[in-house]
N, C-alpha and C positions, 0 to 999 in steps of 0.2 A: 303219846306222850307228849308233856308240853314241853315249850321251846326251852322253859328256865330250868326244868328238871335234867331233861337231856345233855345242856349245857355243864351242869354241876355233877353229873354223871362221868362228863367227859374230862371235868377239870380234876375230878377224883382219880380217873385212870389214868392221869398224867402225875400227881402228886405221890400216889402209893409207890409206883415206880422209882421215883427221884428219893423218897424217903428211903426206900431200900437200898439204894446205891450209896446214899449219904452213909447209912448205918455201916454197908460193907466195907466202905473205905476208911471208915475209923478202927473197925474192929478187924484187925489182921488176923486172928487166931482163925478166922472163917475161912481165910483162902488158903492154909497151911494144911493140908492134909498129915495125918501122922507121919512119923519117919522120915518127913521131909522138912525140920525145923530149920536146917541150916541151908536151905535153896532160896537163896536171895534173887536168882532170876524169876523165878516162875511168880512171885509177890509182885516185884516190880512190873511185870507185863499185865497181871490180871489187874493190879491197880491203875495201870495207865488204860487198859479196857473199858473198866467200870468208869474211869473219867472221862473219857472218848462219849461212852454211852450216857453219861450224865450230861455232859454239854449238848448231847443231841435231843435228850428230852427235855432239857430247857429250853433250847431253842425251838424246838415242835411246841411248846407250850405256851414260849412267846408269840409266835405265829397265830395259833390259834385263839386265844386271847386278844390279839389285835384284830383278826377277822370277825370274831364272834361280836364285838361290842360296836 
């Protein structure tokens, strides 16, 4: 595999989970299971975990791009 194609594949491997996390953060209905519409604590905790994971992925992507260029 060429270096450019491996770099592109790695970038896509970071961008897909980042896009998924952003989609989940803005669509709260996916985080609330049926019957728990009034539970605010679970939504806050799950959104916080997704935000932490998103920040982790962004920092890993930045380091990867910085070292790869």
